[in-house]
N, CA, C and O atoms as CSV, one atom per row, in Angstrom:
chain,resi,resn,atom,element,x,y,z
A,1,PRO,N,N,0.770,-1.117,0.065
A,1,PRO,CA,C,-0.253,-0.054,-0.094
A,1,PRO,C,C,0.906,1.552,-0.181
A,1,PRO,O,O,2.073,1.601,0.209
A,2,THR,N,N,0.257,2.464,-0.685
A,2,THR,CA,C,0.851,3.689,-0.623
A,2,THR,C,C,0.953,4.055,0.801
A,2,THR,O,O,0.419,3.537,1.782
A,3,ASN,N,N,1.938,5.291,0.681
A,3,ASN,CA,C,1.666,5.950,1.940
A,3,ASN,C,C,0.352,6.823,2.422
A,3,ASN,O,O,-0.021,7.081,3.566
A,4,HIS,N,N,-0.289,7.234,0.988
A,4,HIS,CA,C,-1.537,7.751,1.297
A,4,HIS,C,C,-2.700,6.703,1.587
A,4,HIS,O,O,-3.665,6.878,2.331
A,5,HIS,N,N,-2.438,5.741,0.946
A,5,HIS,CA,C,-3.705,4.782,1.245
A,5,HIS,C,C,-3.489,4.547,2.887
A,5,HIS,O,O,-4.519,4.447,3.555
A,6,LEU,N,N,-2.175,4.454,3.582
A,6,LEU,CA,C,-2.108,4.033,4.703
A,6,LEU,C,C,-2.588,5.141,5.663
A,6,LEU,O,O,-3.010,4.866,6.787
A,7,ARG,N,N,-2.511,6.433,5.180
A,7,ARG,CA,C,-2.847,7.521,5.983
A,7,ARG,C,C,-4.571,7.637,5.967
A,7,ARG,O,O,-5.142,8.127,6.941
A,8,HIS,N,N,-5.125,7.281,5.112
A,8,HIS,CA,C,-6.385,7.272,4.675
A,8,HIS,C,C,-7.031,6.146,5.650
A,8,HIS,O,O,-8.018,6.337,6.361
A,9,GLU,N,N,-6.233,4.839,5.545
A,9,GLU,CA,C,-6.992,3.841,6.489
A,9,GLU,C,C,-6.702,4.239,7.947
A,9,GLU,O,O,-7.431,3.760,8.816
A,10,TYR,N,N,-5.826,4.967,8.252
A,10,TYR,CA,C,-5.411,5.408,9.852
A,10,TYR,C,C,-6.658,6.219,10.102
A,10,TYR,O,O,-7.368,5.966,11.075
A,11,ARG,N,N,-7.001,7.373,9.087
A,11,ARG,CA,C,-8.179,8.131,9.563
A,11,ARG,C,C,-9.416,7.651,10.076
A,11,ARG,O,O,-10.160,8.060,10.968
A,12,HIS,N,N,-9.464,6.446,9.105
A,12,HIS,CA,C,-10.775,5.745,9.097
A,12,HIS,C,C,-10.830,5.104,10.495
A,12,HIS,O,O,-11.724,5.313,11.315
A,13,SER,N,N,-9.680,4.232,10.679
A,13,SER,CA,C,-9.629,3.335,12.071
A,13,SER,C,C,-9.470,4.137,13.087
A,13,SER,O,O,-9.725,3.643,14.185
A,14,SER,N,N,-9.044,5.489,13.051
A,14,SER,CA,C,-9.313,6.234,14.321
A,14,SER,C,C,-10.568,6.920,14.567
A,14,SER,O,O,-10.980,7.337,15.649
A,15,ALA,N,N,-11.066,6.978,13.547
A,15,ALA,CA,C,-12.826,7.857,13.667
A,15,ALA,C,C,-13.516,6.386,14.038
A,15,ALA,O,O,-14.348,6.422,14.945
A,16,ARG,N,N,-13.301,5.357,13.544
A,16,ARG,CA,C,-14.362,4.359,14.131
A,16,ARG,C,C,-13.961,4.022,15.546
A,16,ARG,O,O,-14.765,3.431,16.266
A,17,GLU,N,N,-12.864,4.335,15.949
A,17,GLU,CA,C,-12.304,3.764,17.329
A,17,GLU,C,C,-13.109,4.897,18.253
A,17,GLU,O,O,-13.916,4.572,19.125
A,18,LEU,N,N,-12.786,6.193,17.946
A,18,LEU,CA,C,-13.531,7.278,18.422
A,18,LEU,C,C,-14.748,7.225,18.687
A,18,LEU,O,O,-15.284,7.797,19.636
A,19,GLU,N,N,-15.400,6.391,17.702
A,19,GLU,CA,C,-16.911,6.237,17.823
A,19,GLU,C,C,-17.190,5.104,19.016
A,19,GLU,O,O,-18.019,5.274,19.910
A,20,ALA,N,N,-16.402,3.987,18.883
A,20,ALA,CA,C,-16.453,2.978,19.734
A,20,ALA,C,C,-16.094,3.559,21.253
A,20,ALA,O,O,-16.503,2.986,22.262
A,21,LEU,N,N,-15.452,4.511,21.286
A,21,LEU,CA,C,-15.113,5.267,22.744
A,21,LEU,C,C,-16.105,6.159,23.277
A,21,LEU,O,O,-16.022,6.901,24.256
A,22,LYS,N,N,-17.225,5.936,22.339
A,22,LYS,CA,C,-18.562,6.840,22.675
A,22,LYS,C,C,-18.131,8.286,22.644
A,22,LYS,O,O,-18.555,9.005,23.549
A,23,SER,N,N,-17.564,8.661,21.979
A,23,SER,CA,C,-17.251,10.260,21.280
A,23,SER,C,C,-18.607,10.773,21.015
A,23,SER,O,O,-19.495,10.160,20.424
A,24,ALA,N,N,-18.672,11.858,21.468
A,24,ALA,CA,C,-19.928,12.593,21.248
A,24,ALA,C,C,-19.946,13.092,19.604
A,24,ALA,O,O,-21.000,13.065,18.969
A,25,TYR,N,N,-18.892,13.465,19.103
A,25,TYR,CA,C,-18.679,13.732,17.747
A,25,TYR,C,C,-17.299,13.934,17.476
A,25,TYR,O,O,-16.459,13.934,18.376
A,26,ILE,N,N,-17.008,14.119,16.197
A,26,ILE,CA,C,-15.795,14.227,15.468
A,26,ILE,C,C,-15.522,15.591,14.955
A,26,ILE,O,O,-16.254,16.004,14.055
A,27,HIS,N,N,-14.622,16.306,15.378
A,27,HIS,CA,C,-14.229,17.735,14.701
A,27,HIS,C,C,-12.965,17.493,13.844
A,27,HIS,O,O,-11.845,17.273,14.303
A,28,VAL,N,N,-13.254,17.555,12.706
A,28,VAL,CA,C,-12.373,17.213,11.505
A,28,VAL,C,C,-11.146,18.192,11.001
A,28,VAL,O,O,-11.543,19.192,10.403
A,29,SER,N,N,-10.024,18.092,11.116
A,29,SER,CA,C,-8.985,19.222,10.603
A,29,SER,C,C,-7.945,18.814,10.072
A,29,SER,O,O,-7.440,17.877,10.690
A,30,SER,N,N,-7.453,19.106,9.248
A,30,SER,CA,C,-6.069,18.342,8.695
A,30,SER,C,C,-4.703,19.075,9.263
A,30,SER,O,O,-3.556,18.864,8.867
A,31,GLY,N,N,-5.120,19.982,10.282
A,31,GLY,CA,C,-3.792,20.367,10.967
A,31,GLY,C,C,-3.035,21.420,10.375
A,31,GLY,O,O,-3.609,22.492,10.183
A,32,GLY,N,N,-1.814,21.283,10.049
A,32,GLY,CA,C,-1.111,22.409,9.727
A,32,GLY,C,C,0.183,22.695,10.764
A,32,GLY,O,O,0.773,23.775,10.783
A,33,LEU,N,N,0.528,21.551,11.624
A,33,LEU,CA,C,1.668,21.753,12.408
A,33,LEU,C,C,2.923,21.685,11.977
A,33,LEU,O,O,3.902,21.946,12.676
A,34,SER,N,N,2.955,21.296,10.693
A,34,SER,CA,C,4.444,20.880,10.444
A,34,SER,C,C,4.873,21.484,9.190
A,34,SER,O,O,4.317,21.149,8.144
A,35,GLU,N,N,5.809,22.342,9.198
A,35,GLU,CA,C,6.384,23.192,8.203
A,35,GLU,C,C,6.603,22.267,7.043
A,35,GLU,O,O,7.020,22.945,6.104
A,36,ASP,N,N,6.510,21.154,6.753
A,36,ASP,CA,C,6.513,20.117,5.752
A,36,ASP,C,C,5.172,20.131,5.020
A,36,ASP,O,O,5.034,19.846,3.830
A,37,GLN,N,N,4.347,20.439,5.730
A,37,GLN,CA,C,2.772,20.092,5.006
A,37,GLN,C,C,2.560,21.247,3.745
A,37,GLN,O,O,3.073,22.366,3.719
A,38,LYS,N,N,2.027,20.895,3.137
A,38,LYS,CA,C,1.686,21.768,1.644
A,38,LYS,C,C,0.026,21.828,1.734
A,38,LYS,O,O,-0.635,21.039,1.058
A,39,ILE,N,N,-0.380,22.444,2.282
A,39,ILE,CA,C,-1.918,22.619,2.457
A,39,ILE,C,C,-2.548,23.947,1.585
A,39,ILE,O,O,-2.354,25.143,1.800
A,40,SER,N,N,-3.288,23.364,0.631
A,40,SER,CA,C,-3.818,24.269,-0.343
A,40,SER,C,C,-5.124,24.977,0.292
A,40,SER,O,O,-6.203,24.392,0.387
A,41,VAL,N,N,-4.908,26.249,0.698
A,41,VAL,CA,C,-6.137,26.776,1.301
A,41,VAL,C,C,-6.879,27.641,0.485
A,41,VAL,O,O,-6.302,28.383,-0.310
A,42,GLY,N,N,-8.423,27.617,0.632
A,42,GLY,CA,C,-9.286,28.018,-0.208
A,42,GLY,C,C,-10.805,27.496,0.489
A,42,GLY,O,O,-10.903,26.450,1.131
A,43,PRO,N,N,-11.933,28.426,0.230
A,43,PRO,CA,C,-13.115,27.987,0.518
A,43,PRO,C,C,-13.453,26.377,0.782
A,43,PRO,O,O,-13.265,25.680,-0.216
A,44,ASN,N,N,-13.872,25.752,1.846
A,44,ASN,CA,C,-14.150,24.568,2.069
A,44,ASN,C,C,-12.749,23.471,1.905
A,44,ASN,O,O,-12.706,22.335,1.432
A,45,TYR,N,N,-11.856,24.177,2.399
A,45,TYR,CA,C,-10.820,23.322,1.858
A,45,TYR,C,C,-10.311,22.072,2.899
A,45,TYR,O,O,-9.370,21.318,2.651
A,46,GLN,N,N,-11.070,22.037,3.994
A,46,GLN,CA,C,-10.976,20.994,4.896
A,46,GLN,C,C,-12.352,20.089,4.818
A,46,GLN,O,O,-12.454,19.049,5.469
A,47,VAL,N,N,-13.308,20.536,4.036
A,47,VAL,CA,C,-14.514,19.846,4.214
A,47,VAL,C,C,-14.268,18.437,3.451
A,47,VAL,O,O,-14.961,17.483,3.804
A,48,PRO,N,N,-13.552,18.308,2.679
A,48,PRO,CA,C,-13.460,16.736,2.037
A,48,PRO,C,C,-12.926,15.697,2.984
A,48,PRO,O,O,-13.159,14.502,2.800
A,49,PHE,N,N,-12.098,16.209,4.159
A,49,PHE,CA,C,-11.765,15.099,5.015
A,49,PHE,C,C,-12.989,14.908,6.056
A,49,PHE,O,O,-13.089,13.821,6.626
A,50,ALA,N,N,-13.885,15.895,6.307
A,50,ALA,CA,C,-14.683,15.651,6.989
A,50,ALA,C,C,-15.945,14.746,6.407
A,50,ALA,O,O,-16.665,14.026,7.100
A,51,ARG,N,N,-16.023,14.896,5.337
A,51,ARG,CA,C,-16.964,13.911,4.317
A,51,ARG,C,C,-16.396,12.661,4.295
A,51,ARG,O,O,-17.108,11.662,4.193
A,52,ASP,N,N,-15.201,12.596,4.377
A,52,ASP,CA,C,-14.529,11.293,4.374
A,52,ASP,C,C,-14.728,10.276,5.616
A,52,ASP,O,O,-14.902,9.058,5.566
A,53,ILE,N,N,-14.659,11.044,6.640
A,53,ILE,CA,C,-14.824,10.559,8.045
A,53,ILE,C,C,-16.180,10.448,8.237
A,53,ILE,O,O,-16.516,9.415,8.816
A,54,ARG,N,N,-17.096,11.234,7.910
A,54,ARG,CA,C,-18.609,11.086,7.890
A,54,ARG,C,C,-19.218,9.844,7.299
A,54,ARG,O,O,-20.237,9.373,7.805
A,55,GLU,N,N,-18.704,9.346,6.360
A,55,GLU,CA,C,-19.080,8.084,5.584
A,55,GLU,C,C,-18.706,7.080,6.542
A,55,GLU,O,O,-19.342,6.026,6.499
A,56,GLN,N,N,-17.752,7.212,7.438
A,56,GLN,CA,C,-17.154,5.946,8.262
A,56,GLN,C,C,-17.856,5.717,9.571
A,56,GLN,O,O,-17.786,4.667,10.210
A,57,VAL,N,N,-18.595,6.875,9.949
A,57,VAL,CA,C,-19.114,6.789,11.498
A,57,VAL,C,C,-20.605,7.236,11.411
A,57,VAL,O,O,-21.077,7.738,10.391
A,58,SER,N,N,-21.312,7.017,12.556
A,58,SER,CA,C,-22.549,7.398,12.586
A,58,SER,C,C,-22.735,8.733,13.583
A,58,SER,O,O,-23.763,9.410,13.550
A,59,ILE,N,N,-21.902,8.949,14.242
A,59,ILE,CA,C,-21.569,10.095,15.398
A,59,ILE,C,C,-21.815,11.523,14.437
A,59,ILE,O,O,-21.827,11.468,13.207
A,60,PRO,N,N,-21.989,12.679,15.138
A,60,PRO,CA,C,-22.081,13.710,14.362
A,60,PRO,C,C,-20.451,14.303,14.002
A,60,PRO,O,O,-19.677,14.592,14.914
A,61,VAL,N,N,-20.100,14.422,12.613
A,61,VAL,CA,C,-19.058,15.228,12.403
A,61,VAL,C,C,-19.074,16.611,11.882
A,61,VAL,O,O,-19.922,17.103,11.137
A,62,ILE,N,N,-18.027,17.167,12.372
A,62,ILE,CA,C,-17.866,18.572,12.354
A,62,ILE,C,C,-17.001,19.220,11.294
A,62,ILE,O,O,-15.789,19.079,11.457
A,63,ALA,N,N,-17.358,19.824,10.363
A,63,ALA,CA,C,-16.342,20.314,9.299
A,63,ALA,C,C,-16.029,21.789,9.488
A,63,ALA,O,O,-16.807,22.619,9.959
A,64,VAL,N,N,-14.579,22.049,8.988
A,64,VAL,CA,C,-14.077,23.470,9.175
A,64,VAL,C,C,-13.220,23.917,7.949
A,64,VAL,O,O,-12.999,23.048,7.106
A,65,GLY,N,N,-12.727,25.133,7.751
A,65,GLY,CA,C,-11.900,25.367,6.451
A,65,GLY,C,C,-12.557,26.374,5.983
A,65,GLY,O,O,-13.589,25.987,5.436
A,66,LEU,N,N,-12.393,27.723,5.947
A,66,LEU,CA,C,-12.811,28.783,5.559
A,66,LEU,C,C,-14.233,28.779,5.027
A,66,LEU,O,O,-14.558,29.025,3.866
A,67,ILE,N,N,-15.051,28.459,6.056
A,67,ILE,CA,C,-16.623,28.420,5.820
A,67,ILE,C,C,-17.061,29.825,6.320
A,67,ILE,O,O,-17.143,29.977,7.539
A,68,THR,N,N,-17.331,30.791,5.557
A,68,THR,CA,C,-17.491,32.013,5.883
A,68,THR,C,C,-18.783,32.652,5.463
A,68,THR,O,O,-19.113,33.767,5.866
A,69,GLU,N,N,-19.409,32.025,4.757
A,69,GLU,CA,C,-20.705,32.646,3.982
A,69,GLU,C,C,-21.764,31.854,4.431
A,69,GLU,O,O,-21.663,30.649,4.201
A,70,PRO,N,N,-22.960,32.336,5.139
A,70,PRO,CA,C,-24.195,31.491,5.447
A,70,PRO,C,C,-24.669,30.552,4.645
A,70,PRO,O,O,-24.898,29.412,5.050
A,71,GLN,N,N,-24.860,30.931,3.446
A,71,GLN,CA,C,-25.224,30.102,2.223
A,71,GLN,C,C,-24.042,28.953,2.135
A,71,GLN,O,O,-24.477,27.807,2.018
A,72,GLN,N,N,-22.991,29.061,2.164
A,72,GLN,CA,C,-22.230,27.975,1.978
A,72,GLN,C,C,-22.394,27.040,3.173
A,72,GLN,O,O,-22.640,25.849,2.981
A,73,ALA,N,N,-22.272,27.520,4.338
A,73,ALA,CA,C,-22.465,26.739,5.646
A,73,ALA,C,C,-23.794,25.946,5.366
A,73,ALA,O,O,-23.806,24.731,5.567
A,74,GLU,N,N,-24.650,26.446,5.015
A,74,GLU,CA,C,-26.061,25.783,4.747
A,74,GLU,C,C,-26.037,24.674,3.609
A,74,GLU,O,O,-26.648,23.606,3.647
A,75,ASP,N,N,-25.299,25.087,2.694
A,75,ASP,CA,C,-25.226,24.212,1.570
A,75,ASP,C,C,-24.319,22.788,1.961
A,75,ASP,O,O,-24.579,21.691,1.468
A,76,LEU,N,N,-23.306,23.012,2.858
A,76,LEU,CA,C,-22.633,21.945,3.437
A,76,LEU,C,C,-23.586,21.000,4.126
A,76,LEU,O,O,-23.628,19.799,3.857
A,77,LEU,N,N,-24.353,21.593,5.030
A,77,LEU,CA,C,-25.224,20.850,5.574
A,77,LEU,C,C,-26.302,19.972,4.948
A,77,LEU,O,O,-26.590,18.835,5.323
A,78,GLN,N,N,-26.960,20.768,3.766
A,78,GLN,CA,C,-27.708,20.190,3.172
A,78,GLN,C,C,-27.160,19.043,2.445
A,78,GLN,O,O,-27.696,17.935,2.465
A,79,GLN,N,N,-26.199,19.289,1.868
A,79,GLN,CA,C,-25.602,18.101,0.780
A,79,GLN,C,C,-25.068,16.796,1.663
A,79,GLN,O,O,-24.666,15.779,1.097
A,80,GLY,N,N,-25.106,16.923,3.030
A,80,GLY,CA,C,-24.701,15.671,3.990
A,80,GLY,C,C,-23.178,15.876,3.919
A,80,GLY,O,O,-22.565,14.844,4.192
A,81,GLU,N,N,-22.295,17.090,3.582
A,81,GLU,CA,C,-20.889,17.000,3.832
A,81,GLU,C,C,-20.481,16.966,5.057
A,81,GLU,O,O,-19.357,16.527,5.302
A,82,ALA,N,N,-21.353,17.442,6.105
A,82,ALA,CA,C,-21.245,17.471,7.645
A,82,ALA,C,C,-22.290,17.370,8.382
A,82,ALA,O,O,-23.348,17.524,7.774
A,83,ASP,N,N,-22.361,17.159,9.505
A,83,ASP,CA,C,-23.610,17.377,10.184
A,83,ASP,C,C,-23.563,18.600,10.947
A,83,ASP,O,O,-24.628,19.014,11.406
A,84,LEU,N,N,-22.483,19.255,11.160
A,84,LEU,CA,C,-22.214,20.602,11.673
A,84,LEU,C,C,-20.956,21.378,11.349
A,84,LEU,O,O,-19.866,20.808,11.294
A,85,VAL,N,N,-21.112,22.807,11.111
A,85,VAL,CA,C,-19.704,23.382,10.872
A,85,VAL,C,C,-19.260,24.178,11.954
A,85,VAL,O,O,-19.929,24.497,12.936
A,86,ALA,N,N,-18.074,24.479,11.706
A,86,ALA,CA,C,-17.329,25.106,12.621
A,86,ALA,C,C,-16.782,26.461,12.028
A,86,ALA,O,O,-16.362,26.493,10.871
A,87,LEU,N,N,-16.792,27.602,12.851
A,87,LEU,CA,C,-16.425,28.943,12.227
A,87,LEU,C,C,-15.386,29.193,13.311
A,87,LEU,O,O,-15.464,28.900,14.504
A,88,ALA,N,N,-14.398,29.794,12.654
A,88,ALA,CA,C,-13.235,30.273,13.509
A,88,ALA,C,C,-13.030,31.649,13.126
A,88,ALA,O,O,-13.628,32.449,13.846
A,89,ARG,N,N,-12.447,32.070,12.326
A,89,ARG,CA,C,-12.086,33.603,11.863
A,89,ARG,C,C,-13.326,34.413,11.741
A,89,ARG,O,O,-13.413,35.577,12.132
A,90,GLY,N,N,-14.523,33.567,11.037
A,90,GLY,CA,C,-15.609,34.353,10.731
A,90,GLY,C,C,-16.437,34.811,12.119
A,90,GLY,O,O,-17.053,35.875,12.165
A,91,ILE,N,N,-16.377,33.931,13.170
A,91,ILE,CA,C,-16.950,34.559,14.500
A,91,ILE,C,C,-15.908,35.677,15.261
A,91,ILE,O,O,-16.253,36.648,15.935
A,92,LEU,N,N,-14.912,35.356,15.029
A,92,LEU,CA,C,-13.646,36.093,15.737
A,92,LEU,C,C,-13.863,37.661,15.231
A,92,LEU,O,O,-13.777,38.629,15.987
A,93,TYR,N,N,-14.212,37.742,13.560
A,93,TYR,CA,C,-14.482,39.107,12.988
A,93,TYR,C,C,-15.796,39.503,13.268
A,93,TYR,O,O,-15.918,40.697,13.543
A,94,ASP,N,N,-16.905,38.757,13.272
A,94,ASP,CA,C,-18.164,38.989,13.760
A,94,ASP,C,C,-18.712,38.311,14.953
A,94,ASP,O,O,-19.052,37.144,14.758
A,95,PRO,N,N,-18.821,38.628,15.756
A,95,PRO,CA,C,-19.344,37.767,16.925
A,95,PRO,C,C,-20.837,37.526,16.590
A,95,PRO,O,O,-21.332,36.500,17.057
A,96,ARG,N,N,-21.590,38.311,15.866
A,96,ARG,CA,C,-22.884,37.964,15.761
A,96,ARG,C,C,-23.205,37.453,14.236
A,96,ARG,O,O,-24.229,37.820,13.660
A,97,TRP,N,N,-22.423,36.735,13.740
A,97,TRP,CA,C,-22.279,35.870,12.553
A,97,TRP,C,C,-23.479,35.110,12.505
A,97,TRP,O,O,-24.126,35.194,11.461
A,98,PRO,N,N,-23.974,34.278,13.554
A,98,PRO,CA,C,-24.733,33.357,13.446
A,98,PRO,C,C,-26.251,33.951,13.281
A,98,PRO,O,O,-27.150,33.358,12.686
A,99,TRP,N,N,-26.388,35.369,13.985
A,99,TRP,CA,C,-27.763,36.218,13.906
A,99,TRP,C,C,-27.749,36.539,12.285
A,99,TRP,O,O,-28.734,36.235,11.613
A,100,HIS,N,N,-26.506,37.211,11.635
A,100,HIS,CA,C,-26.680,37.520,10.566
A,100,HIS,C,C,-26.918,36.306,9.592
A,100,HIS,O,O,-27.559,36.312,8.542
A,101,ALA,N,N,-26.269,35.295,10.174
A,101,ALA,CA,C,-26.531,33.953,8.866
A,101,ALA,C,C,-28.196,33.734,9.049
A,101,ALA,O,O,-28.895,33.607,8.044
A,102,ALA,N,N,-28.745,33.700,10.317
A,102,ALA,CA,C,-30.255,33.343,10.449
A,102,ALA,C,C,-30.974,34.513,9.402
A,102,ALA,O,O,-31.697,34.213,8.451
A,103,ALA,N,N,-30.741,35.393,9.655
A,103,ALA,CA,C,-31.488,36.740,8.776
A,103,ALA,C,C,-31.420,36.484,7.310
A,103,ALA,O,O,-32.342,36.498,6.494
A,104,ALA,N,N,-30.020,36.224,7.112
A,104,ALA,CA,C,-29.930,36.122,5.400
A,104,ALA,C,C,-30.631,34.796,4.791
A,104,ALA,O,O,-31.377,34.826,3.812
A,105,LEU,N,N,-30.299,33.678,5.477
A,105,LEU,CA,C,-31.001,32.526,5.149
A,105,LEU,C,C,-32.470,32.339,5.255
A,105,LEU,O,O,-33.174,31.573,4.596
A,106,ASP,N,N,-32.820,33.176,6.206
A,106,ASP,CA,C,-34.409,33.314,6.316
A,106,ASP,C,C,-35.337,34.088,5.357
A,106,ASP,O,O,-36.555,33.987,5.210
A,107,GLY,N,N,-34.390,34.936,4.708
A,107,GLY,CA,C,-34.831,36.053,3.684
A,107,GLY,C,C,-35.245,37.049,4.381
A,107,GLY,O,O,-35.652,38.068,3.822
């Protein structure tokens, strides 16, 4: 097996183990702790990792990764990419983001 395949399998087995240990949810992020990592950053850039884990477990999975717009977050949820979304910079920039999102999505 390739190194990529082994990492993929490790993610899956780790997710299943967390579920077996009765974790309430899994918050998925690719990290960024090593200088050797080459992470392409853009809207939803971490979402594929959450989608991959969501296919392996039945507990809620949280996606993150430049999710900044209300419709963007709603689409991820409606399309089944994740069960929840996490916001970081967006909330720091605008602590009332949830209120603004609710207003924008309710029309």
